[in-house]
Backbone bond lengths (Angstrom), bond angles and torsions (degrees), N, CA, C in turn:
res aa  C-N    CA-C-N  psi(-1)  N-CA   C-N-CA  omega(-1)  CA-C   N-CA-C  phi
1 X - - - 1.471 - - 1.525 109.50 -
2 X 1.334 117.92 146.52 1.467 119.31 178.22 1.512 110.96 -66.63
3 X 1.335 115.65 148.29 1.460 120.50 178.68 1.522 110.24 -70.35
4 X 1.339 116.06 134.43 1.457 121.17 176.87 1.524 108.38 -94.39
5 X 1.311 117.02 116.90 1.454 120.80 -178.40 1.524 109.84 -86.86
6 X 1.302 117.76 143.80 1.464 119.93 -175.35 1.523 112.53 -74.42
7 X 1.319 114.50 156.89 1.460 121.06 169.97 1.519 107.23 -87.71
8 X 1.317 117.55 132.44 1.461 122.98 -175.62 1.519 108.82 -122.56
9 X 1.335 116.67 130.33 1.463 121.91 177.16 1.516 109.28 -112.03
10 X 1.304 115.94 130.00 1.460 121.26 175.59 1.523 107.61 -146.80
11 X 1.317 117.73 173.00 1.457 118.20 -179.34 1.510 113.74 177.29
12 X 1.329 114.47 -179.34 1.461 121.17 -174.11 1.523 110.06 -150.80
13 X 1.322 115.18 153.37 1.460 120.56 171.00 1.532 108.44 -88.81
14 X 1.332 118.02 134.10 1.466 120.81 -179.30 1.531 111.81 -81.29
15 X 1.306 116.13 81.98 1.466 120.85 -178.79 1.535 112.26 -115.79
16 X 1.313 117.46 8.07 1.457 120.86 -179.49 1.515 110.03 152.37
17 X 1.313 115.64 179.99 1.467 120.69 -177.42 1.527 111.38 -73.18
18 X 1.320 115.54 151.94 1.457 121.06 173.95 1.528 110.38 -69.99
19 X 1.342 114.96 149.59 1.463 120.00 175.57 1.530 109.97 -120.42
20 X 1.322 116.61 -177.94 1.456 121.19 -175.07 1.523 112.07 -61.09
21 X 1.339 117.22 -32.68 1.453 120.41 177.49 1.515 111.37 -63.08
22 X 1.340 116.93 -40.03 1.464 120.52 176.79 1.525 110.76 -63.67
23 X 1.323 115.60 -40.43 1.457 119.13 -177.18 1.522 111.28 -61.87
24 X 1.332 116.32 -53.08 1.461 119.52 -178.34 1.524 112.13 -77.02
25 X 1.334 116.71 -20.92 1.446 120.21 -178.63 1.513 114.04 -82.69
26 X 1.354 117.42 -34.02 1.459 118.20 -175.14 1.524 114.60 -146.77
27 X 1.334 118.86 -40.53 1.462 119.96 -173.63 1.526 112.12 -62.95
28 X 1.309 116.38 -43.72 1.460 120.76 179.54 1.531 110.78 -60.68
29 X 1.336 115.72 -37.97 1.461 120.67 179.99 1.529 111.26 -67.28
30 X 1.332 117.14 -36.63 1.468 120.39 178.67 1.524 110.64 -64.11
31 X 1.318 115.99 -41.74 1.465 119.59 178.98 1.529 109.63 -63.83
32 X 1.325 116.76 -38.93 1.473 120.81 177.76 1.528 110.69 -63.00
33 X 1.336 117.33 -46.73 1.464 120.88 179.91 1.529 110.89 -61.24
34 X 1.319 116.03 -40.93 1.466 120.77 177.67 1.525 110.42 -60.87
35 X 1.335 116.11 -44.29 1.466 120.78 -179.62 1.520 111.59 -64.44
36 X 1.335 116.67 -29.23 1.460 120.89 179.72 1.523 112.33 -82.86
37 X 1.329 117.22 -1.50 1.451 120.90 174.04 1.506 116.04 103.10
38 X 1.327 118.29 5.10 1.460 120.39 178.74 1.526 110.05 -67.14
39 X 1.335 115.70 146.88 1.463 121.56 173.23 1.525 106.78 -87.15
40 X 1.312 116.44 106.63 1.452 122.09 -168.82 1.527 111.52 -96.68
41 X 1.339 116.11 127.42 1.462 123.21 172.64 1.525 107.73 -114.52
42 X 1.321 116.52 127.34 1.463 121.68 -178.74 1.523 108.63 -122.69
43 X 1.342 116.00 111.73 1.454 120.26 -179.56 1.533 109.98 -95.88
44 X 1.321 116.18 128.35 1.462 121.88 170.05 1.518 105.48 -92.38
45 X 1.325 116.22 102.91 1.471 122.17 -168.75 1.523 110.70 -83.75
46 X 1.335 116.08 74.19 1.462 119.75 -174.66 1.526 112.22 -70.24
47 X 1.322 118.98 -36.73 1.466 119.65 176.74 1.531 111.25 -60.64
48 X 1.311 116.62 -33.85 1.466 119.67 -175.04 1.528 113.00 -73.65
49 X 1.326 116.41 -10.68 1.466 118.75 172.37 1.530 109.86 -59.71
50 X 1.336 115.63 -30.04 1.464 120.45 -176.57 1.518 113.35 -76.58
51 X 1.339 118.48 -6.13 1.465 119.49 -177.37 1.525 112.24 -66.60
52 X 1.323 117.49 -34.51 1.460 118.79 -175.25 1.527 113.36 -124.49
53 X 1.321 116.44 22.77 1.471 119.39 176.86 1.527 109.11 -153.95
54 X 1.297 115.97 158.16 1.461 120.98 -174.93 1.523 112.53 -81.45
55 X 1.331 116.58 -29.99 1.459 120.34 179.90 1.528 108.61 -135.64
56 X 1.306 115.34 158.43 1.468 120.67 178.29 1.530 107.96 -108.90
57 X 1.303 116.78 82.07 1.457 122.05 -177.48 1.525 110.78 -74.44
58 X 1.321 115.76 142.41 1.469 123.99 174.74 1.529 111.91 57.78
59 X 1.338 116.42 30.06 1.455 120.32 -172.68 1.524 112.19 -63.63
60 X 1.324 117.66 -46.88 1.467 120.19 -178.91 1.525 110.92 -58.91
61 X 1.335 115.52 -41.05 1.465 120.09 178.75 1.527 110.81 -63.00
62 X 1.322 116.62 -45.60 1.459 120.25 -177.68 1.529 112.03 -67.24
63 X 1.328 117.29 -34.60 1.466 119.85 176.71 1.527 109.68 -62.09
64 X 1.326 116.82 -46.56 1.463 120.29 178.44 1.518 111.62 -62.62
65 X 1.338 117.43 -38.39 1.457 121.02 179.64 1.525 111.29 -62.52
66 X 1.342 116.37 -38.80 1.461 119.61 178.28 1.523 110.69 -65.66
67 X 1.333 116.68 -44.44 1.467 119.67 178.07 1.518 110.27 -59.85
68 X 1.320 116.12 -41.94 1.460 122.12 179.19 1.529 110.65 -59.28
69 X 1.329 117.16 -45.79 1.460 120.66 179.25 1.525 111.78 -67.10
70 X 1.339 117.02 -40.33 1.469 119.36 177.53 1.528 111.01 -55.60
71 X 1.328 115.31 -49.71 1.461 119.75 -176.99 1.525 111.33 -67.45
72 X 1.322 115.95 -38.52 1.467 119.72 -177.46 1.525 112.09 -64.52
73 X 1.331 117.62 -37.17 1.470 119.45 -177.80 1.520 112.00 -80.93
74 X 1.348 118.03 -13.72 1.452 119.15 174.39 1.515 116.40 121.63
75 X 1.339 118.51 6.47 1.459 119.09 173.44 1.526 107.74 -71.59
76 X 1.322 115.88 125.57 1.458 122.45 -172.20 1.529 109.70 -96.97
77 X 1.331 119.10 113.47 1.467 120.97 -177.65 1.523 113.56 -67.41
78 X 1.338 117.29 -11.64 1.467 120.05 174.61 1.530 110.77 -79.14
79 X 1.335 116.24 -19.34 1.471 120.77 -177.90 1.524 112.23 -116.43
80 X 1.312 117.74 -17.49 1.465 122.38 -178.99 1.524 109.47 -115.90
81 X 1.324 115.92 152.75 1.471 121.77 177.43 1.529 107.37 -104.63
82 X 1.325 116.84 108.78 1.459 122.76 179.03 1.531 106.88 -105.87
83 X 1.332 117.39 120.03 1.457 120.18 -173.50 1.518 111.26 -146.18
84 X 1.332 116.03 163.16 1.458 121.50 178.65 1.525 110.46 -105.11
85 X 1.303 113.78 144.31 1.456 123.36 178.98 1.525 112.20 -50.30
86 X 1.317 114.95 -51.87 1.469 121.00 -170.65 1.520 113.17 -70.01
87 X 1.345 117.19 -15.78 1.467 120.24 -176.51 1.523 112.90 -90.80
88 X 1.332 117.50 4.29 1.471 120.31 -174.91 1.532 109.02 -125.57
89 X 1.331 117.71 82.84 1.469 120.75 -176.78 1.525 113.77 -58.20
90 X 1.327 117.72 -38.02 1.459 120.42 -179.22 1.509 112.95 -61.16
91 X 1.329 115.80 -37.34 1.471 120.35 176.13 1.521 110.12 -61.22
92 X 1.322 115.72 -49.66 1.465 119.85 -175.86 1.525 112.49 -68.22
93 X 1.338 116.90 -26.48 1.452 119.38 178.94 1.535 111.60 -70.02
94 X 1.318 117.37 -22.12 1.467 120.35 176.09 1.523 111.73 -64.65
95 X 1.321 116.19 -21.33 1.461 120.29 -179.33 1.528 111.88 -57.02
96 X 1.324 118.26 -36.17 1.462 120.84 -174.88 1.528 112.75 -66.27
97 X 1.327 120.01 -55.18 1.465 117.40 176.86 1.519 112.93 -64.10
98 X 1.313 116.93 -32.68 1.473 118.98 -179.87 1.527 111.37 -65.37
99 X 1.339 117.03 -36.65 1.464 119.78 179.37 1.522 112.32 -62.01
100 X 1.337 116.39 -28.02 1.470 119.40 -179.68 1.522 112.63 -75.33
101 X 1.336 116.61 -7.30 1.466 120.58 -173.92 1.523 113.34 -103.76
102 X 1.320 116.71 2.80 1.467 119.69 -178.01 1.527 108.40 -142.64
103 X 1.324 116.28 141.61 1.464 119.84 -174.91 1.521 111.62 -87.04
104 X 1.329 114.81 158.81 1.466 120.18 176.16 1.526 110.38 -61.53
105 X 1.326 116.85 -36.71 1.468 120.56 179.53 1.525 110.91 -62.99
106 X 1.338 116.50 -40.11 1.467 119.90 178.14 1.523 110.94 -63.88
107 X 1.322 116.94 -39.48 1.457 120.34 179.03 1.525 111.11 -66.04
108 X 1.333 116.92 -41.81 1.471 120.03 -179.99 1.522 111.83 -66.32
109 X 1.334 117.07 -27.66 1.471 120.36 -179.48 1.525 112.62 -81.92
110 X 1.322 116.92 -13.18 1.465 120.24 -177.51 1.530 109.46 -60.78
111 X 1.348 118.31 118.77 1.469 119.77 -174.81 1.521 113.99 -61.99
112 X 1.322 117.06 -32.53 1.461 119.14 179.56 1.525 110.47 -69.99
113 X 1.351 116.79 -39.10 1.464 120.14 176.39 1.525 110.22 -63.09
114 X 1.320 116.78 -43.47 1.471 120.14 179.50 1.523 110.98 -60.76
115 X 1.328 116.43 -39.59 1.468 119.65 179.01 1.521 110.82 -68.43
116 X 1.343 116.95 -41.32 1.468 120.46 178.01 1.526 110.70 -61.55
117 X 1.336 115.76 -41.90 1.463 119.56 179.50 1.530 110.79 -63.77
118 X 1.332 115.80 -41.43 1.467 120.50 -179.38 1.524 111.84 -61.08
119 X 1.347 116.89 -32.57 1.467 120.56 -178.01 1.524 112.39 -103.86
120 X 1.332 116.42 13.52 1.457 120.17 -176.95 1.526 111.60 -68.44
121 X 1.333 114.91 147.37 1.459 120.89 176.21 1.528 111.47 -89.86
122 X 1.328 116.66 -3.10 1.450 119.84 -177.33 1.524 111.38 -88.89
123 X 1.331 115.45 153.11 1.465 120.33 179.68 1.520 111.29 -76.08
124 X 1.331 117.36 -23.96 1.459 122.12 177.68 1.522 108.58 -138.84
125 X 1.314 116.60 154.29 1.462 121.49 -178.37 1.530 109.41 -79.46
126 X 1.307 116.85 125.43 1.462 120.96 179.44 1.524 110.55 -82.52
127 X 1.333 115.54 160.73 1.454 119.82 175.49 1.515 111.70 -62.86
128 X 1.344 116.36 -32.36 1.458 120.28 178.91 1.521 110.90 -65.37
129 X 1.338 116.45 -37.84 1.454 120.09 177.20 1.531 110.09 -61.89
130 X 1.333 116.05 -46.29 1.462 120.15 -176.54 1.529 110.89 -65.25
131 X 1.320 116.72 -35.38 1.465 120.06 -177.07 1.529 112.78 -93.97
132 X 1.310 116.69 12.28 1.468 122.35 -179.93 1.535 112.20 -49.04
133 X 1.353 119.98 -46.37 1.472 119.10 -179.34 1.524 113.13 -64.06
134 X 1.337 117.16 -29.59 1.464 119.79 -179.47 1.524 110.11 -74.50
135 X 1.323 115.77 -39.90 1.466 118.86 176.24 1.525 109.46 -63.66
136 X 1.316 115.80 -39.02 1.459 119.00 178.59 1.529 110.64 -66.12
137 X 1.340 116.89 -34.03 1.464 120.21 175.35 1.524 110.73 -61.89
138 X 1.345 117.02 -39.59 1.462 120.39 177.32 1.531 110.77 -65.29
139 X 1.345 116.01 -40.98 1.471 120.44 176.74 1.522 110.85 -55.62
140 X 1.312 115.18 -42.84 1.459 120.59 -174.73 1.524 111.60 -78.10
141 X 1.331 116.64 -51.70 1.461 120.19 -168.37 1.523 113.89 -75.33
142 X 1.330 117.98 -20.30 1.465 118.85 -176.98 1.524 111.25 -58.09
143 X 1.339 116.88 -33.67 1.473 119.75 -177.98 1.527 112.64 -105.03
144 X 1.341 116.23 4.28 1.470 122.85 173.98 1.535 112.85 52.93
145 X 1.338 117.62 57.10 1.463 119.16 -179.28 1.521 111.86 -76.98
146 X 1.320 115.46 157.47 1.454 119.58 174.55 1.507 111.90 -89.47
147 X 1.353 116.10 -27.67 1.461 121.05 -175.72 1.528 110.32 -132.11
148 X 1.332 114.58 144.00 1.459 121.21 173.51 1.529 107.72 -132.35
149 X 1.341 118.20 111.20 1.465 119.65 177.35 1.520 110.44 -68.19
150 X 1.319 117.19 127.30 1.464 121.57 -179.23 1.517 110.05 -142.62
151 X 1.325 114.79 155.69 1.452 120.58 167.83 1.523 108.55 -87.08
152 X 1.313 116.00 169.87 1.467 120.86 -177.97 1.532 111.35 -56.56
153 X 1.337 116.87 -36.61 1.465 120.34 -176.41 1.529 112.84 -71.51
154 X 1.336 117.24 -15.90 1.459 120.54 -179.52 1.528 113.20 -96.07
155 X 1.324 117.40 -1.72 1.464 120.13 -179.48 1.533 113.37 -58.26
156 X 1.353 119.59 -39.07 1.472 118.35 177.89 1.524 113.70 -59.74
157 X 1.342 117.08 -35.77 1.459 120.21 177.06 1.524 110.96 -65.04
158 X 1.320 116.06 -44.28 1.455 118.31 -179.30 1.527 110.93 -66.95
159 X 1.318 116.66 -35.06 1.465 119.30 177.86 1.535 110.39 -65.73
160 X 1.343 116.54 -35.98 1.467 119.99 174.93 1.520 110.42 -62.81
161 X 1.328 116.95 -40.39 1.465 121.70 176.96 1.521 110.86 -61.41
162 X 1.322 116.05 -45.65 1.466 120.13 179.92 1.536 110.91 -63.54
163 X 1.338 116.11 -37.88 1.471 120.54 178.12 1.526 110.88 -63.54
164 X 1.331 116.19 -44.74 1.466 120.81 179.61 1.525 110.36 -63.14
165 X 1.328 117.08 -43.70 1.459 120.37 178.65 1.531 110.86 -60.32
166 X 1.323 115.21 -44.65 1.472 120.39 -178.57 1.530 111.17 -64.26
167 X 1.318 116.74 -43.47 1.467 120.47 -179.31 1.518 111.90 -69.32
168 X 1.335 116.85 -37.78 1.464 118.92 177.95 1.524 110.07 -62.81
169 X 1.328 115.91 -47.35 1.463 119.88 -179.57 1.530 111.49 -60.49
170 X 1.340 115.83 -42.07 1.470 119.76 -178.45 1.527 111.40 -66.67
171 X 1.339 116.77 -35.94 1.456 120.31 -175.27 1.532 112.68 -82.83
172 X 1.339 116.91 -36.93 1.459 118.96 -169.29 1.533 115.58 -119.55
173 X 1.315 118.05 -31.97 1.466 119.55 -171.38 1.525 111.55 -75.47
174 X 1.320 115.48 155.50 1.451 120.53 174.81 1.523 108.85 -70.92
175 X 1.313 118.79 142.17 1.470 121.18 179.85 1.533 111.37 -53.85
176 X 1.313 114.63 130.43 1.459 119.72 -179.96 1.507 114.62 82.28
177 X 1.348 117.64 -3.15 1.467 120.89 -179.65 1.530 110.16 -129.43
178 X 1.331 117.97 69.54 1.469 119.73 -178.50 1.522 111.47 -63.39
179 X 1.317 115.31 143.89 1.464 120.33 176.28 1.520 110.32 -77.93
180 X 1.332 115.74 -42.37 1.458 120.28 -175.70 1.526 111.42 -115.40
181 X 1.332 116.46 141.64 1.462 119.80 170.50 1.523 109.48 -76.94
182 X 1.317 117.21 165.90 1.457 121.93 170.00 1.531 106.18 -103.90
183 X 1.334 116.64 92.36 1.471 119.73 -171.67 1.515 112.34 -61.26
184 X 1.314 114.36 146.06 1.455 121.05 -179.67 1.529 110.68 -91.15
185 X 1.306 115.30 148.28 1.466 120.62 175.49 1.526 109.74 -77.99
186 X 1.298 115.58 134.10 1.455 121.11 169.60 1.521 105.54 -105.29
187 X 1.328 114.84 92.65 1.466 119.47 -173.07 1.516 111.23 -66.65
188 X 1.299 114.59 132.13 1.454 120.78 179.95 1.522 110.40 -81.15
189 X 1.321 114.82 133.21 1.467 119.99 173.02 1.522 108.80 -100.78
190 X 1.327 114.96 28.83 1.458 120.67 -174.35 1.519 111.20 -63.01
191 X 1.308 116.85 139.32 1.465 120.61 176.90 1.522 110.72 -68.74
192 X 1.323 116.16 148.85 1.464 120.52 179.48 1.523 108.94 -97.30
193 X 1.312 115.03 110.03 1.456 120.64 178.26 1.519 109.39 -97.87
194 X 1.335 116.15 135.21 1.457 121.10 178.11 1.525 110.24 -85.58
195 X 1.326 115.35 158.16 1.452 120.27 172.60 1.519 110.37 -73.20
196 X 1.325 116.12 170.76 1.463 120.06 -177.30 1.522 112.64 -65.79
197 X 1.356 117.39 -16.55 1.463 120.38 177.31 1.525 112.49 -93.65
198 X 1.331 116.65 4.22 1.458 120.79 -179.86 1.515 113.80 88.28
199 X 1.353 117.29 -6.86 1.462 121.01 177.97 1.515 111.17 -93.73
200 X 1.323 115.77 -171.43 1.455 121.12 178.71 1.525 109.80 -62.92
201 X 1.335 116.10 131.72 1.456 119.79 178.82 1.521 109.18 -67.22
202 X 1.332 116.76 127.22 1.457 120.19 -172.79 1.522 110.60 -150.26
203 X 1.346 115.69 143.79 1.464 120.23 175.90 1.529 111.18 -60.27
204 X 1.326 115.25 -39.72 1.464 119.71 -170.59 1.523 113.21 -81.35
205 X 1.322 118.45 -16.18 1.468 120.56 -176.01 1.527 113.34 -91.34
206 X 1.316 117.35 -6.27 1.456 120.03 179.57 1.521 113.00 66.41
207 X 1.334 116.96 27.22 1.468 120.44 -175.86 1.516 112.13 -117.88
208 X 1.351 116.32 22.74 1.457 120.28 -174.71 1.516 110.80 -128.50
209 X 1.334 115.82 152.43 1.459 122.04 173.62 1.515 107.15 -94.54
210 X 1.329 117.11 116.41 1.467 119.96 -178.25 1.523 109.90 -77.97
211 X 1.337 115.01 158.24 1.464 119.22 176.83 1.526 110.59 -62.39
212 X 1.326 116.19 -27.73 1.464 120.61 -177.09 1.529 113.37 -84.78
213 X 1.333 117.77 -4.07 1.469 120.52 -177.03 1.531 110.57 -62.91
214 X 1.320 115.85 146.21 1.464 119.93 173.81 1.522 109.37 -76.36
215 X 1.319 115.85 170.62 1.464 119.43 178.86 1.528 110.61 -65.66
216 X 1.314 117.48 -37.18 1.467 120.33 178.38 1.532 110.61 -67.89
217 X 1.342 117.26 -41.46 1.463 120.30 177.89 1.524 110.64 -63.56
218 X 1.328 116.21 -39.36 1.466 120.75 177.54 1.521 110.49 -61.12
219 X 1.327 116.06 -45.57 1.464 120.44 -179.52 1.527 111.24 -62.13
220 X 1.329 116.55 -42.30 1.461 120.26 -179.55 1.530 111.49 -64.58
221 X 1.318 116.49 -43.72 1.463 120.58 -179.65 1.526 111.18 -64.58
222 X 1.314 116.99 -42.70 1.466 120.11 -177.67 1.533 111.88 -73.96
223 X 1.333 116.53 -28.15 1.476 119.21 175.10 1.519 110.37 -62.17
224 X 1.322 116.30 -33.54 1.460 120.71 -178.73 1.515 114.24 -88.52
225 X 1.326 117.36 4.13 1.469 120.43 -177.41 1.527 111.24 -65.95
226 X 1.314 116.03 141.19 1.456 122.22 179.82 1.527 110.41 -70.45
227 X 1.337 116.10 134.67 1.469 121.17 174.27 1.530 107.85 -131.46
228 X 1.339 117.43 -137.13 1.462 120.60 174.09 1.523 108.87 -148.28
229 X 1.321 116.49 -178.25 1.467 120.69 -172.55 1.525 113.71 -86.66
230 X 1.318 118.14 -8.60 1.469 121.13 -177.00 1.524 109.93 -75.48
231 X 1.336 117.08 127.80 1.463 120.64 -173.80 1.527 112.39 -74.51
232 X 1.329 116.13 -41.87 1.467 117.96 -178.91 1.533 109.42 -72.73
233 X 1.320 115.26 129.13 1.457 121.08 -177.56 1.529 109.91 -89.92
234 X 1.330 115.48 123.03 1.465 121.61 177.87 1.513 109.38 -133.12
235 X 1.336 114.51 153.87 1.462 119.88 179.02 1.519 108.61 -94.79
236 X 1.344 115.47 105.43 1.467 122.29 -177.37 1.528 107.82 -144.37
237 X 1.350 117.57 84.03 1.464 120.93 -173.99 1.525 114.16 -56.58
238 X 1.335 117.96 -29.59 1.460 120.37 -178.91 1.522 110.62 -82.77
239 X 1.311 116.85 -50.06 1.464 121.09 -175.67 1.514 114.43 -81.19
240 X 1.338 117.20 -28.53 1.471 121.33 -178.14 1.530 109.34 -134.72
241 X 1.326 117.52 68.11 1.467 120.12 -171.72 1.525 114.28 -62.27
242 X 1.348 117.98 -40.57 1.464 119.80 -176.79 1.534 111.41 -68.02
243 X 1.336 115.97 -46.42 1.464 120.57 177.74 1.521 110.04 -61.61
244 X 1.327 116.48 -42.68 1.467 121.19 -177.43 1.520 111.59 -66.72
245 X 1.340 117.18 -35.04 1.458 120.14 178.35 1.527 110.83 -65.57
246 X 1.324 117.07 -41.00 1.462 120.33 176.28 1.525 111.05 -64.31
247 X 1.330 116.78 -41.85 1.464 120.19 176.89 1.522 111.30 -60.64
248 X 1.328 115.61 -41.91 1.457 120.21 179.60 1.523 111.13 -64.00
249 X 1.331 116.64 -42.45 1.457 120.83 178.33 1.521 110.70 -60.14
250 X 1.321 116.36 -47.25 1.456 119.72 178.49 1.521 112.10 -61.83
251 X 1.326 115.89 -41.12 1.461 120.52 -179.68 1.523 111.81 -65.69
252 X 1.338 117.41 -41.40 1.465 120.99 178.76 1.523 111.04 -61.86
253 X 1.324 115.86 -40.34 1.456 119.99 -179.50 1.529 112.18 -69.16
254 X 1.317 116.16 -29.51 1.470 120.66 -177.70 1.525 113.04 -99.26
255 X 1.341 117.59 -3.13 1.458 120.25 -177.93 1.511 112.72 66.42
256 X 1.331 115.74 39.05 1.467 121.10 -177.10 1.521 110.64 -123.92
257 X 1.317 115.06 176.91 1.453 121.92 173.70 1.530 108.01 -89.31
258 X 1.350 118.31 135.17 1.471 119.25 -178.03 1.524 113.55 -60.28
259 X 1.330 116.99 -28.50 1.459 119.91 178.68 1.526 110.89 -63.53
260 X 1.332 116.38 -39.87 1.470 119.32 -179.83 1.527 111.26 -69.28
261 X 1.339 116.26 -32.67 1.467 119.64 176.40 1.524 109.73 -65.98
262 X 1.334 116.51 -42.17 1.474 120.93 177.60 1.518 110.89 -60.29
263 X 1.310 116.45 -43.00 1.473 119.91 -179.42 1.521 111.42 -65.54
264 X 1.324 116.50 -35.01 1.465 119.96 178.05 1.533 110.96 -65.21
265 X 1.316 117.03 -38.91 1.471 120.81 -178.66 1.518 110.70 -75.61
266 X 1.334 116.38 -41.64 1.463 121.15 177.10 1.517 113.55 55.77
267 X 1.329 117.07 -118.54 1.464 122.37 -178.28 1.533 112.76 -90.81
268 X 1.300 115.92 17.09 1.464 119.57 -177.70 1.515 113.96 -71.15
269 X 1.328 117.33 -14.64 1.452 121.44 175.38 1.525 113.87 75.26
270 X 1.342 114.06 -175.25 1.463 120.64 -175.13 1.522 112.12 -62.90
271 X 1.321 116.92 -34.52 1.460 120.54 -178.14 1.526 110.76 -62.62
272 X 1.324 116.28 -46.58 1.474 120.48 178.91 1.530 110.28 -66.79
273 X 1.328 116.84 -38.83 1.464 121.07 178.41 1.524 110.47 -59.39
274 X 1.323 116.63 -50.01 1.460 120.18 -177.06 1.529 111.59 -66.34
275 X 1.315 116.45 -34.87 1.461 120.07 178.43 1.525 110.41 -65.38
276 X 1.329 116.32 -45.20 1.460 120.15 179.77 1.531 111.10 -63.34
277 X 1.326 116.43 -44.07 1.460 120.19 -177.97 1.528 110.61 -66.46
278 X 1.325 116.52 -40.66 1.469 119.97 178.39 1.522 110.81 -59.53
279 X 1.332 116.67 -46.50 1.469 120.11 178.97 1.521 110.94 -62.78
280 X 1.336 116.31 -41.42 1.465 120.47 -178.40 1.523 110.77 -63.99
281 X 1.344 116.58 -44.43 1.470 120.82 180.00 1.525 110.21 -63.92
282 X 1.312 116.76 -48.14 1.463 119.71 -177.42 1.523 111.95 -65.66
283 X 1.325 117.61 -37.34 1.469 120.24 177.61 1.533 110.75 -65.55
284 X 1.336 115.91 -44.33 1.466 120.16 -176.47 1.523 111.77 -67.03
285 X 1.324 116.65 -42.07 1.462 119.86 -172.91 1.527 113.52 -93.18
286 X 1.332 117.96 -1.43 1.472 119.68 -178.28 1.534 112.11 -57.11
287 X 1.347 119.80 -49.48 1.475 117.78 179.48 1.529 113.47 -66.88
288 X 1.329 117.43 -32.57 1.469 120.82 177.66 1.524 109.72 -66.88
289 X 1.334 116.60 -43.27 1.457 120.18 179.66 1.524 111.88 -68.04
290 X 1.330 116.29 -35.38 1.467 119.68 176.77 1.523 109.71 -63.63
291 X 1.321 115.83 -46.03 1.466 120.39 178.52 1.527 110.63 -62.38
292 X 1.320 116.58 -39.97 1.465 120.96 -179.45 1.526 110.87 -62.79
293 X 1.328 115.82 -43.64 1.469 120.37 -179.84 1.526 110.74 -62.57
294 X 1.328 117.18 -39.20 1.460 120.76 179.08 1.529 110.79 -65.32
295 X 1.334 115.59 -43.59 1.467 120.34 -179.19 1.525 112.01 -67.78
296 X 1.334 116.23 -32.50 1.469 120.55 -176.85 1.520 112.27 -63.96
297 X 1.320 117.07 -20.78 1.462 121.08 -179.97 1.527 112.55 -78.54
298 X 1.334 116.92 -10.08 1.462 120.22 -176.82 1.525 109.45 -124.97
299 X 1.330 116.22 75.97 1.458 121.03 -178.60 1.535 111.44 -65.76
300 X 1.318 117.02 -27.00 1.466 119.73 178.23 1.528 110.09 -63.37
301 X 1.326 116.43 -34.96 1.464 120.00 178.75 1.529 110.55 -66.08
302 X 1.327 117.28 -39.52 1.463 120.73 178.25 1.518 110.51 -61.22
303 X 1.331 116.39 -43.79 1.466 120.75 178.74 1.529 110.86 -66.47
304 X 1.316 116.69 -34.57 1.467 120.39 178.58 1.526 110.59 -66.82
305 X 1.328 116.76 -38.02 1.462 121.06 176.63 1.526 109.84 -60.49
306 X 1.331 116.12 -44.91 1.463 120.45 178.87 1.528 111.58 -65.92
307 X 1.323 116.63 -42.11 1.469 120.22 179.89 1.521 110.70 -59.15
308 X 1.331 115.66 -44.49 1.464 119.99 179.96 1.532 110.91 -67.27
309 X 1.335 116.68 -43.54 1.455 120.32 179.65 1.518 111.97 -65.88
310 X 1.334 116.75 -40.69 1.471 120.28 178.38 1.528 111.16 -62.69
311 X 1.329 116.42 -39.36 1.467 119.86 -179.81 1.529 110.57 -64.24
312 X 1.328 116.22 -43.72 1.471 120.09 179.30 1.524 110.70 -65.68
313 X 1.336 117.48 -42.29 1.466 120.93 179.40 1.524 110.73 -63.55
314 X 1.332 117.24 -38.04 1.461 120.61 178.96 1.529 111.91 -65.88
315 X 1.310 116.76 -38.40 1.469 120.08 177.10 1.533 110.15 -57.89
316 X 1.301 115.46 -47.07 1.464 120.55 -176.97 1.522 110.90 -70.68
317 X 1.349 116.61 -43.40 1.462 120.13 -179.74 1.525 111.37 -63.06
318 X 1.333 117.26 -41.26 1.465 120.25 179.75 1.524 111.05 -64.38
319 X 1.325 115.57 -38.11 1.463 119.50 178.66 1.529 110.83 -66.79
320 X 1.333 116.23 -42.23 1.466 120.39 179.29 1.524 110.57 -66.18
321 X 1.340 116.87 -44.03 1.459 120.28 179.85 1.528 111.05 -62.40
322 X 1.334 117.27 -40.01 1.465 120.36 178.38 1.527 110.46 -61.75
323 X 1.326 116.81 -40.00 1.461 121.07 178.13 1.523 110.89 -65.58
324 X 1.327 116.12 -40.64 1.463 121.36 178.91 1.529 110.76 -62.60
325 X 1.320 116.48 -47.85 1.466 120.24 -179.78 1.530 111.57 -64.08
326 X 1.330 115.22 -34.74 1.469 119.14 178.96 1.524 111.21 -63.10
327 X 1.340 117.02 -50.10 1.472 119.20 -176.16 1.522 111.33 -73.13
328 X 1.339 117.45 -22.28 1.457 120.34 176.39 1.530 112.19 -83.12
329 X 1.338 117.38 -4.21 1.455 121.14 -178.90 1.507 113.34 71.52
330 X 1.356 115.85 33.86 1.468 120.40 -176.81 1.527 112.15 -117.24
331 X 1.324 117.07 24.36 1.470 120.19 174.59 1.527 106.79 -95.77
332 X 1.322 116.49 105.64 1.465 120.40 -175.36 1.530 110.22 -104.70
């Protein structure tokens, strides 16, 4: 029998351009899953931008930038469904029955929600922030995926999704005929790259090299990267995190082990380290950046990709919503 490839749901909030951490952390993995035959769904979660901010500035621009990066790294819109949250009403309508299946206390205990609230830019916590895991459950379950790639910090959200699926099936579905699967986590073994200031790599902190950066911008950013005073370069993630992060970045770009990169640099110091990493990054991303520049000239194509993806997502969401209303006895 032919192998059945799983449906995979993943996505991003459009809050700015992708950086190198995103590429090695998730984008590269999506391209791999696509190549292995997975049916890939990528949600651009534009509504969720509002969870931790009062306004969604430059949203249309950021949505296009994400599509541009997806295509540039190799996500194929003929094989993947790329869509926006706000364009799929059936998906968002699932939020209402799902909210009835989880308590406010459970939402407040969610560690990811607590962390989001702690770092929120808002003066008060919005209802959307509190219900973030339920909205994410709707994002996931509308297309009934078997796998959801997540980092360790996102496991509580996926567990909330699995809980909602289980409770919905128990309350409404016919015995032996569940409406929703309980999707499995595909844990990411992604390397943790630090920002150029030694902190967490982040769009908002100005400490990351974006995929769209030029080679000169990349060189300037990496020249300013934090290291230490020790001349001999060694790979020691605990004792020398900043140096080790640069070594790891260079190694990922060259397909090598960071220890061997350290040995090659030896006593060359931070200057030699940064030079090697800059060359490695620019060499690795040159074809991606070339492709990105070509795609950026055709904004109509980016919108066409979204139009096609939104249409496909709506077909699936409408079918799922119809099934939900049927088993809930709400088809009038």
